[in-house]
ROZA-690854 format. One record per residue: residue number from 1; residue in one letter; x, y, z of N, C-alpha, C, O in turn. Coordinates in Angstrom, 2 decimals. Atoms other than C-alpha are relative to their C-alpha. Example, Ala and Ser with C-alpha at 12.3 -4.5 7.8 and 13.67 -1.06 7.14 Angstrom:
REM residues 2
   num   residu        nu        nv        nw       cau       cav       caw        cu        cv        cw        ou        ov        ow
     1        A      0.89     -1.19      0.00     12.30     -4.50      7.80      0.90      1.20      0.00      1.94      1.18      0.66
     2        S     -0.82     -1.19     -0.06     13.67     -1.06      7.14     -0.77      1.09      0.73     -0.26      2.20      0.90
***
This chain:
REM residues 83
   num   residu        nu        nv        nw       cau       cav       caw        cu        cv        cw        ou        ov        ow
     1        M      0.52      1.33      0.24     91.82    111.95    139.02      0.38     -0.88      1.18      1.45     -0.72      1.76
     2        D     -0.24      0.93     -1.08     91.58    109.22    141.65      1.14     -0.92     -0.38      1.07     -1.60     -1.41
     3        K     -1.17      0.81      0.33     94.96    107.46    141.76     -0.29     -1.48      0.05      0.43     -2.26     -0.58
     4        K      0.34      1.41     -0.08     93.30    104.13    142.63     -0.65     -0.48     -1.29     -0.59     -1.67     -1.62
     5        R      0.68      0.34      1.25     91.36    104.22    139.36      1.03     -0.01     -1.13      1.84      0.91     -1.25
     6        K     -0.93      0.12      1.12     93.28    103.06    136.29     -0.32      1.07     -1.05     -1.48      1.27     -1.41
     7        K      0.20     -1.04      1.01     93.80    105.84    133.74     -0.44     -0.63     -1.31      0.14     -1.62     -1.76
     8        T      0.48      0.50      1.28     91.87    105.27    130.55      0.50      0.91     -1.12      0.97      2.02     -0.89
     9        F     -0.35     -0.80      1.18     92.61    106.48    127.05     -0.82      1.28     -0.02     -0.31      2.36     -0.31
    10        E      0.90     -1.17      0.05     89.60    108.79    127.28      0.39      1.04      1.05      0.34      2.24      0.78
    11        D     -0.44     -0.93     -1.05     90.80    110.30    130.58      1.24      0.76     -0.46      1.31      1.98     -0.34
    12        A     -1.26     -0.60      0.44     94.27    110.93    129.17     -0.24      0.98     -1.15      0.35      2.06     -1.18
    13        L      0.29     -0.87      1.13     92.90    112.40    125.95     -0.68      1.29      0.46     -0.36      2.37     -0.04
    14        S      0.68     -1.18     -0.54     90.62    114.75    127.88      0.99      0.93      0.70      0.93      2.15      0.53
    15        Q     -1.02     -0.79     -0.67     93.53    115.90    130.03      0.92      0.67     -1.01      1.28      1.84     -0.86
    16        L     -0.86     -0.54      1.04     95.67    116.38    126.95     -0.68      1.17     -0.73     -0.04      2.18     -1.00
    17        E      0.75     -1.09      0.65     92.98    118.49    125.27     -0.04      1.24      0.89      0.07      2.36      0.39
    18        S      0.01     -1.12     -0.94     92.77    120.65    128.41      1.35      0.71      0.02      1.42      1.94      0.02
    19        I     -1.35     -0.58      0.00     96.54    121.16    128.44      0.23      0.79     -1.28      0.77      1.90     -1.24
    20        I     -0.17     -0.69      1.28     96.56    122.08    124.76     -0.73      1.33      0.01     -0.20      2.34     -0.44
    21        S      0.79     -1.22     -0.07     93.82    124.62    125.34      0.69      1.06      0.86      0.74      2.24      0.50
    22        Q     -0.69     -0.94     -0.89     95.72    126.18    128.24      1.26      0.58     -0.67      1.53      1.77     -0.56
    23        L     -1.22     -0.46      0.66     98.95    126.36    126.24     -0.31      0.93     -1.17      0.40      1.90     -1.40
    24        E      0.37     -0.84      1.14     97.21    127.83    123.19     -0.46      1.38      0.45     -0.29      2.37     -0.26
    25        N      0.46     -1.27     -0.54     95.71    130.54    125.38      1.16      0.97      0.18      1.00      2.17     -0.03
    26        G     -1.20     -0.82     -0.08     99.24    131.81    126.03      0.10      0.91      1.21      0.97      1.78      1.24
    27        D     -0.01     -0.88     -1.16     98.50    133.43    129.39      0.79     -0.54      1.18      0.78      0.05      2.26
    28        L     -0.71      0.63     -1.11    100.69    131.14    131.50      1.46      0.46      0.06      2.06      0.78     -0.96
    29        P     -1.44     -0.27     -0.11    104.14    131.90    132.88      0.80     -1.14     -0.65      0.31     -2.25     -0.82
    30        L     -0.84      0.96      0.70    107.01    130.11    131.17      0.13     -1.31      0.77     -0.03     -2.38      0.19
    31        E     -0.19      1.22     -0.80    107.62    127.63    134.02     -1.25     -0.86      0.00     -1.16     -2.08     -0.13
    32        E      1.26      0.75      0.01    103.94    126.64    134.16     -0.23     -0.61     -1.38     -0.70     -1.74     -1.49
    33        S      0.14      0.52      1.36    103.89    126.25    130.37      0.88     -1.22     -0.22      0.46     -2.20     -0.84
    34        L     -0.91      1.13      0.15    106.92    123.96    130.51     -0.50     -1.23      0.75     -0.38     -2.35      0.26
    35        K      0.55      1.12     -0.77    105.33    121.81    133.22     -1.18     -0.63     -0.73     -1.29     -1.85     -0.81
    36        L      1.14      0.52      0.74    102.14    121.51    131.22      0.44     -0.71     -1.27     -0.12     -1.75     -1.63
    37        F     -0.52      0.63      1.22    104.09    120.73    128.05      0.55     -1.39      0.32      0.29     -2.35     -0.41
    38        E     -0.57      1.29     -0.39    105.97    117.94    129.86     -1.11     -1.00      0.31     -1.03     -2.15     -0.11
    39        E      1.13      0.88     -0.31    102.71    116.49    131.20     -0.73     -0.39     -1.28     -1.16     -1.53     -1.42
    40        G      0.64      0.28      1.27    101.21    116.75    127.73      0.75     -1.03     -0.81      0.14     -1.88     -1.46
    41        M     -0.81      0.99      0.71    104.09    114.79    126.24     -0.19     -1.39      0.60     -0.25     -2.38     -0.13
    42        K      0.23      1.29     -0.66    103.58    112.03    128.81     -1.37     -0.55     -0.37     -1.52     -1.74     -0.65
    43        L      1.35      0.43      0.36     99.85    111.93    128.08     -0.06     -0.43     -1.46     -0.73     -1.41     -1.79
    44        S     -0.04      0.35      1.42    100.52    111.87    124.34      0.62     -1.38     -0.20      0.12     -2.18     -0.99
    45        S     -0.65      1.30      0.08    102.86    108.92    124.77     -0.93     -1.10      0.50     -1.02     -2.17     -0.11
    46        F      0.94      0.96     -0.55    100.28    107.11    126.92     -1.11     -0.30     -1.02     -1.46     -1.46     -1.25
    47        C      1.07      0.19      0.98     97.54    107.68    124.32      0.50     -0.78     -1.21     -0.20     -1.66     -1.72
    48        N     -0.58      0.71      1.14     99.82    106.50    121.51      0.18     -1.48      0.32     -0.09     -2.35     -0.51
    49        Q     -0.17      1.39     -0.43    100.62    103.34    123.48     -1.35     -0.73     -0.01     -1.44     -1.86     -0.48
    50        K      1.33      0.63     -0.04     96.91    102.63    124.04     -0.55     -0.23     -1.40     -1.17     -1.26     -1.66
    51        L      0.45      0.17      1.38     96.14    103.17    120.36      0.73     -1.15     -0.69      0.13     -1.92     -1.44
    52        N     -0.77      1.12      0.57     98.93    100.78    119.36     -0.50     -1.34      0.54     -0.60     -2.31     -0.21
    53        E      0.54      1.22     -0.59     97.57     98.17    121.79     -1.34     -0.36     -0.65     -1.60     -1.53     -0.95
    54        A      1.30      0.24      0.62     94.09     98.57    120.30      0.17     -0.49     -1.43     -0.54     -1.39     -1.87
    55        R     -0.25      0.41      1.39     95.46     98.27    116.75      0.44     -1.47     -0.04     -0.01     -2.23     -0.90
    56        K     -0.47      1.39     -0.05     97.24     95.03    117.68     -1.14     -0.96      0.31     -1.21     -2.05     -0.24
    57        K      1.15      0.84     -0.32     94.05     93.63    119.20     -0.90     -0.19     -1.22     -1.39     -1.28     -1.48
    58        V      0.82      0.08      1.20     92.13     94.44    116.04      0.65     -0.93     -1.02     -0.04     -1.73     -1.65
    59        E     -0.70      0.89      0.94     94.80     92.72    113.94     -0.16     -1.46      0.41     -0.38     -2.32     -0.44
    60        V      0.18      1.37     -0.49     94.56     89.61    116.14     -1.42     -0.47     -0.28     -1.62     -1.60     -0.71
    61        L      1.39      0.37      0.24     90.78     89.62    115.87     -0.25     -0.27     -1.49     -0.97     -1.20     -1.85
    62        L      0.18      0.20      1.44     90.93     89.98    112.09      0.65     -1.30     -0.45      0.09     -2.02     -1.28
    63        K     -0.68      1.25      0.35     93.43     87.11    111.82     -0.80     -1.19      0.50     -0.86     -2.23     -0.16
    64        G      0.82      1.07     -0.57     91.20     84.99    114.06     -1.28     -0.20     -0.77     -1.93     -1.24     -0.64
    65        N      1.21      0.06      0.81     88.35     85.71    111.67      0.30     -0.62     -1.36     -0.49     -0.50     -2.29
    66        G     -0.37      0.62      1.27     90.15     83.82    108.93      0.61      0.96     -0.97      0.85      0.61     -2.13
    67        G     -0.62     -0.98      0.88     91.64     86.98    107.53     -0.91      0.49     -1.10     -0.43      1.02     -2.10
    68        D      0.93     -0.43      1.04     88.48     87.75    105.56      0.02      1.51     -0.19     -0.19      2.01     -1.30
    69        L     -0.03     -1.45      0.09     88.78     91.44    106.36      1.44      0.45     -0.16      2.31      0.03      0.60
    70        A     -1.36     -0.47      0.26     91.83     93.21    104.98      0.29      1.25      0.81     -0.57      2.12      0.95
    71        L     -0.44     -1.22     -0.67     93.78     95.76    106.98      0.43      1.00     -1.05      1.09      0.64     -2.02
    72        G     -0.41     -1.06      0.91     94.25     99.06    105.23      0.19      1.28      0.78     -0.13      1.33      1.97
    73        P     -0.21     -1.27     -0.70     95.15    102.63    106.07     -1.33      0.60      0.42     -2.33      0.52     -0.29
    74        F      1.19     -0.66     -0.51     92.65    104.48    108.18     -0.07      1.40     -0.57      0.91      2.14     -0.54
    75        E      0.20     -1.35      0.50     91.22    107.59    106.58     -1.09      0.63      0.82     -2.20      0.09      0.92
    76        S      1.00     -0.71     -0.79     89.44    110.09    108.77     -1.00      0.67     -0.94     -0.77      0.78     -2.14
    77        E      1.01     -0.67      0.80     86.32    111.87    107.62      0.57      1.29     -0.60      0.18      1.69     -1.70
    78        E     -0.62     -1.22      0.50     88.43    115.03    107.25      0.80     -0.28     -1.26      0.78      0.51     -2.20
    79        A     -0.85      0.34      1.15     90.78    113.29    104.82     -0.82     -0.34     -1.22     -0.41     -0.07     -2.35
    80        T      0.83      0.41      1.13     87.95    111.93    102.68     -1.00      1.06     -0.41     -1.66      0.94     -1.44
    81        G      0.95     -1.07      0.31     85.87    115.11    102.81     -1.43     -0.34      0.37     -2.34      0.42      0.04
    82        E      1.33      0.39     -0.42     82.89    113.25    104.30     -0.32      0.62      1.34      0.58      1.01      2.09
    83        E      0.43     -0.51     -1.30     80.86    114.46    107.25     -0.85     -1.01      0.70     -1.30     -0.76      1.82
***
Protein backbone atom coordinates (compact mmCIF):
# COMPACT_ATOMS: atom_id res chain seq x y z
CA MET A 1 0.00 0.00 0.00
CA ASP A 2 1.20 3.53 -0.73
CA LYS A 3 2.54 4.96 2.55
CA LYS A 4 1.40 8.48 1.59
CA ARG A 5 -2.20 7.29 1.42
CA LYS A 6 -4.00 7.06 4.76
CA LYS A 7 -4.98 3.50 5.67
CA THR A 8 -8.70 2.95 5.63
CA PHE A 9 -10.79 0.46 7.56
CA GLU A 10 -11.49 -1.37 4.31
CA ASP A 11 -7.79 -1.61 3.44
CA ALA A 12 -6.93 -2.97 6.87
CA LEU A 13 -9.80 -5.45 6.82
CA SER A 14 -8.75 -6.72 3.39
CA GLN A 15 -5.18 -7.18 4.58
CA LEU A 16 -6.40 -8.94 7.70
CA GLU A 17 -8.54 -11.33 5.65
CA SER A 18 -5.50 -12.12 3.48
CA ILE A 19 -3.36 -12.84 6.54
CA ILE A 20 -6.05 -15.09 8.02
CA SER A 21 -6.27 -17.02 4.77
CA GLN A 22 -2.50 -17.50 4.66
CA LEU A 23 -2.38 -18.65 8.28
CA GLU A 24 -5.30 -21.04 7.83
CA ASN A 25 -3.54 -22.60 4.86
CA GLY A 26 -0.81 -23.77 7.24
CA ASP A 27 1.98 -23.95 4.65
CA LEU A 28 4.14 -21.19 6.14
CA PRO A 29 7.27 -21.60 8.24
CA LEU A 30 6.86 -20.81 11.92
CA GLU A 31 8.76 -17.49 11.76
CA GLU A 32 6.66 -16.26 8.82
CA SER A 33 3.48 -17.33 10.62
CA LEU A 34 4.51 -15.38 13.71
CA LYS A 35 5.24 -12.25 11.66
CA LEU A 36 1.88 -12.51 9.94
CA PHE A 37 0.12 -13.12 13.25
CA GLU A 38 1.75 -10.00 14.72
CA GLU A 39 0.71 -7.93 11.71
CA GLY A 40 -2.79 -9.38 11.96
CA MET A 41 -3.05 -8.33 15.60
CA LYS A 42 -2.05 -4.77 14.68
CA LEU A 43 -4.61 -4.70 11.86
CA SER A 44 -7.28 -6.11 14.17
CA SER A 45 -6.57 -3.39 16.71
CA PHE A 46 -6.72 -0.72 13.99
CA CYS A 47 -10.07 -2.04 12.71
CA ASN A 48 -11.48 -2.17 16.24
CA GLN A 49 -10.40 1.43 16.82
CA LYS A 50 -12.08 2.56 13.58
CA LEU A 51 -15.29 0.72 14.48
CA ASN A 52 -15.32 2.35 17.93
CA GLU A 53 -14.84 5.78 16.31
CA ALA A 54 -17.73 5.09 13.93
CA ARG A 55 -19.96 3.93 16.81
CA LYS A 56 -19.22 7.14 18.72
CA LYS A 57 -20.06 9.24 15.66
CA VAL A 58 -23.37 7.42 15.27
CA GLU A 59 -24.16 8.03 18.95
CA VAL A 60 -23.42 11.75 18.53
CA LEU A 61 -25.61 11.91 15.43
CA LEU A 62 -28.46 10.13 17.20
CA LYS A 63 -28.21 12.49 20.18
CA GLY A 64 -28.18 15.46 17.79
CA ASN A 65 -31.37 14.10 16.28
CA GLY A 66 -33.19 14.68 19.55
CA GLY A 67 -32.62 11.12 20.67
CA ASP A 68 -35.62 9.89 18.68
CA LEU A 69 -33.76 6.76 17.63
CA ALA A 70 -32.76 4.40 20.42
CA LEU A 71 -29.41 2.66 20.51
CA GLY A 72 -29.60 -1.08 20.87
CA PRO A 73 -27.43 -4.12 20.35
CA PHE A 74 -26.50 -4.85 16.78
CA GLU A 75 -27.63 -8.23 15.51
CA SER A 76 -26.07 -9.58 12.35
CA GLU A 77 -28.10 -11.44 9.77
CA GLU A 78 -26.39 -14.65 10.93
CA ALA A 79 -27.61 -14.13 14.49
CA THR A 80 -31.20 -13.48 13.42
CA GLY A 81 -31.26 -16.22 10.78
CA GLU A 82 -32.15 -13.72 8.03
CA GLU A 83 -30.49 -13.58 4.64
